[in-house]
C-alpha positions in Angstrom: 178.4 179.9 -66.9 180.2 183.1 -67.8 179.6 184.6 -64.4 181.5 181.8 -62.7 184.4 182.2 -65.1 184.4 185.9 -64.1 184.3 185.0 -60.4 187.3 182.6 -60.8 189.3 185.3 -62.6 188.3 187.9 -60.1 189.6 185.7 -57.3 192.9 185.2 -59.1 193.3 189.0 -59.7 192.4 189.7 -56.1 195.0 187.3 -54.9 197.6 188.9 -57.0 196.6 192.4 -55.9 196.7 191.3 -52.2 200.2 189.9 -52.8 201.4 193.2 -54.2 201.0 194.8 -50.8 203.6 192.6 -49.1 206.9 194.3 -49.7 209.0 192.1 -47.4 207.7 188.8 -48.6 207.4 189.3 -52.3 209.7 192.2 -53.5 208.9 191.8 -57.2 205.2 192.0 -56.6 205.7 194.9 -54.2 207.6 196.9 -56.7 205.0 196.2 -59.4 202.3 197.3 -56.9 204.2 200.5 -56.1 204.6 201.3 -59.8 200.8 200.8 -60.3 200.1 203.2 -57.4 198.8 200.7 -54.8 201.7 201.0 -52.4 199.5 202.5 -49.8 198.1 199.0 -49.2 201.4 198.0 -47.5 199.9 199.1 -44.1 197.4 196.3 -44.4 200.1 193.7 -45.1 199.3 191.5 -42.1 195.6 191.3 -42.9 196.3 190.5 -46.6 198.8 187.7 -45.9 197.1 186.1 -42.9 193.4 186.5 -43.8 192.6 187.7 -47.3 194.9 185.5 -49.5 193.8 182.2 -47.8 190.1 183.3 -48.1 190.6 184.1 -51.8 192.4 180.8 -52.3 189.5 178.9 -50.7 187.1 180.9 -52.9 189.0 180.0 -56.1 189.0 176.3 -55.0 185.2 176.4 -54.4 184.7 178.0 -57.9 186.9 175.3 -59.5 184.9 172.5 -57.9 181.7 174.1 -59.0 183.1 174.4 -62.6 184.1 170.7 -62.4 180.7 169.7 -61.2 179.1 171.5 -64.2 181.6 170.3 -66.9 183.3 167.2 -65.5 186.7 168.2 -67.0 189.4 166.7 -64.8 192.2 168.4 -66.6 190.7 171.8 -65.9 190.1 170.9 -62.3 193.7 169.8 -61.8 195.3 172.9 -63.4 192.7 175.2 -61.7 193.5 173.8 -58.3 197.3 173.8 -58.7 197.9 177.4 -57.8 195.5 177.9 -54.9 196.3 174.6 -53.2 200.0 175.4 -53.5 199.4 178.8 -51.9 197.5 177.2 -49.0 200.0 174.5 -48.5 202.8 177.0 -48.6 201.0 179.4 -46.2 200.1 176.8 -43.6 203.1 174.4 -43.7 206.1 175.9 -45.4 205.9 179.6 -44.7 209.3 179.9 -43.0 211.3 178.1 -45.6 213.9 179.9 -47.7 212.3 179.0 -51.1 208.8 180.2 -50.2 209.0 183.3 -52.5 209.8 181.3 -55.6 207.1 178.8 -55.0 204.6 181.6 -54.3 205.5 183.3 -57.6 205.1 180.0 -59.4 201.7 179.4 -57.9 200.6 182.9 -58.8 201.9 182.5 -62.3 200.1 179.2 -62.7 196.9 180.8 -61.5 197.3 183.6 -64.0 198.1 181.3 -66.9 195.1 179.1 -66.1 192.9 182.2 -65.8 193.9 183.4 -69.3 193.6 179.9 -70.7 190.1 179.5 -69.3 189.1 182.8 -70.9 190.6 181.7 -74.3 189.3 178.1 -74.2 186.5 177.8 -71.6 185.5 174.3 -70.5 182.4 172.9 -72.1 180.3 170.0 -71.0 181.2 167.0 -73.0 178.4 165.4 -74.9 178.0 161.7 -74.9 176.3 159.5 -77.5 172.9 158.1 -76.5 172.8 154.4 -75.9 170.7 152.8 -78.6 
């Protein structure tokens, strides 16, 4: 199961890195990306925002449902889906609103917090007592 935790965390980190390329949409992430030396990715901004981030969000959602199928932990599913679903809803329905940047930052923060939490305390399949 460690490989699927790694895939989930890779999806989260990839989404954050893709967000760092958009200087106009997310100035904080763009300045962070420029300080890390990935400012050259700004020329691919349209591809990252329109294609890559939604694909990565769907990938994270698929990994969360697979983890839920294996462990049946609804709390992990809810908090794991909170960030990517928020990003997709924001992307497809509320992109032109004035508060999109703050919501996007909150979604990315929730994804990062969940990712760290799932590393520290990974979900385990609950054992049930046998019916005697």
